[in-house]
C-alpha positions in Angstrom: 92.2 20.6 62.7 89.5 20.7 60.0 86.4 22.7 60.4 84.2 19.7 59.8 85.6 18.1 62.9 84.5 21.1 64.9 81.2 21.3 63.3 80.6 17.6 63.7 81.3 17.7 67.4 79.0 20.6 67.9 76.3 18.7 66.0 76.8 15.6 68.2 76.6 17.8 71.3 73.3 19.4 69.9 71.9 15.9 69.1 72.7 14.6 72.5 70.8 17.4 74.1 67.8 16.8 71.8 67.8 13.2 72.6 68.0 13.7 76.3 65.2 16.4 76.1 63.0 14.0 74.1 63.6 11.1 76.6 62.7 13.5 79.5 59.5 14.9 77.9 58.5 11.6 76.2 58.7 13.4 72.8 59.7 10.6 70.4 60.1 13.0 67.4 62.5 15.2 69.4 64.5 12.1 70.5 64.6 10.9 66.9 65.8 14.3 65.7 68.5 14.1 68.3 69.7 10.7 67.4 69.8 11.8 63.7 71.8 15.0 64.5 74.1 12.9 66.6 74.7 10.4 63.7 75.2 13.3 61.3 77.7 14.8 63.7 79.8 11.6 63.9 79.7 11.3 60.2 80.9 15.0 59.7 83.6 14.5 62.4 85.0 11.4 60.6 85.1 13.3 57.2 87.0 16.0 59.0 89.5 13.4 60.4 89.9 12.0 56.8 90.6 15.5 55.4 93.3 16.0 58.1 94.9 12.7 57.4 95.0 13.5 53.6 96.2 17.0 54.3 99.0 15.7 56.6 100.0 13.0 54.1 100.4 15.5 51.3 102.5 17.8 53.4 105.2 15.0 54.2 
């Protein structure tokens, strides 16, 4: 498992918490930051998946 997958999942969790906190407090900036972190995390996770796929293909 690539480190980008792990870091991406962590960033998604952080983004979800920020988004929820922003919704609860009515802080639109915090909510937007959370959505941005979540999107970055999803992208980073997909990059990690792609790296794993390439690595597995090369090993075969």
